[in-house]
Structure formats: C-alpha cells, structure tokens
C-alpha angles and dihedrals in degrees: 000000000000135000131208110276124246110198091204092065132064109255115233129193119197121205106187130135099207105086097202094049091044092051093047092049091048091052091051093050095045090055089064120093096222105045142042138185108247099174144012134198134175099208139041097248095054090040091057092049091047093050091048091051101043101030094209126197089241140008120210109206133187111223094215103059120156113260110358106024134227092265090057090051091052091050091048091053091052093045091052091045092239103162101211118132113235128210111196116216112193144167089223126091118252098245096097110007100048094069091045095053094045091050089048090057107269120138099214148010128205132166123239094237091068119107116266091246090060091050089055090051090052092049093050093046091054090045088057089058095256130125117248121210134135110269096253094048091046092051093050093046095049091048093050094046095046094044094040091232113184125219110300108257088208087064105053091177087072087067092065117103118241093262093044089053090051091051091046090054093049090051088052090052089057098254117156123231089258092050092048091050092050093048094047094037093236133122126264091249090056091051090050089052091053090048091052092049092049092050090050095048094045092040094236113161100208147004092268092059090045092055094045094048092046092048092048091049093051092048092049091052094044 
C-alpha cells in the first residue's frame, strides 16, 4: 500500500504484520503536520521492496514479523547499502533485543506499550539522525560498545543467534515444530537443528528442559 507523496512531510514506511496496530499507528502519524505514511507492508520481503521503491525518511519495523523477521530486514537494508533509518517497534522489553537491533543497524527501539506521544518523540529523534533508546538501555549499550564487553557468560541466552532466540521464544509460547516452521518459513529439519543448537548453548539435556526453560523465560519477560 502506498500513498501520494508530499515533499513537505517526512515520508514514513511501516512494516508491521498486525493490521489493527498498523492502521492505528498510521492514523497517529498522519495526524502530524510534519510526517506522513507513504507505504505499508506486513512482511520483510515486501517491506524491503517498498523501502527500495519509496526511499522514505524513516522505516518503522516490527521485530516479530512472520517469516523473515524485522532483524533480517534491518540486516538486508545494511547489506544492500540502503541508507534508511529504522525505528524498531516491538512488544518485547528492551533488555535483550535493543542491543541486537542497534548492532544490526537500526537507529532506535521502542516497545508497543509506550504512549503514542512517546512513539512520536522516538520517530522525530530518529528523523533528526539520533539514536532512540530508553536511558537505561542506552547507558548499558554505550558501556558495552565502548568497553568491548562480550556476551555475559552468566546469561547464556545472550549467546543465541537472532534466529535461535526467535525459535526459543516460539517454543516458550507453546508452538510446535510444525507451527514454528510455518511461521518462519523454514523446514522441520531446520527447526530441529535450531532446537539442537539452543539445547547445546543453554546446556539443556532434553526437549522437556528446553520447553520448561523457554516457557519460564517468556513468562518472566511478559
């Protein structure tokens, strides 16, 4: 979906797979005098094509897209040298994902439970060329980047790759191997490989422990 362009307003693309949230966000943005939504997509592939076509001033991307996720989209933009700042909007708290999206190339991270006024502040801050994070997350990120701090060995989950973390979360949400494969658009063998890697990295001896740890992690973050 695309709208006629108005050169006086900052052009915004939204990549979000929940229609109601996407529509609400578009309404909020279009009420502003200095910005407008010029395109919407509900998956990473269409989002990438849309960004390439429109060249917006900012892309607002959900991290948990179906199929290829928001992190993959951010990495694809960087790999193709598409210089569009990305603000990640997510249902997840900042503690783990914020650092991952900034390292991938995004310019900001904000959770969906924040008030609409705060979302507008985040959008404008990214449009000004600044990074937007909550103060605590920003402080931790800057410290780790400056000091070159590696993943905390006391938090083995930080050793999971982005896709392994996504699979871990889906396991914690009670999804079956077939459901995970369908959501991520990968085969069952690939999902089993991810499960095996997660068990190895988290030192979980069997599938039962994997499910219980994943479920506990999801509940703690919810």
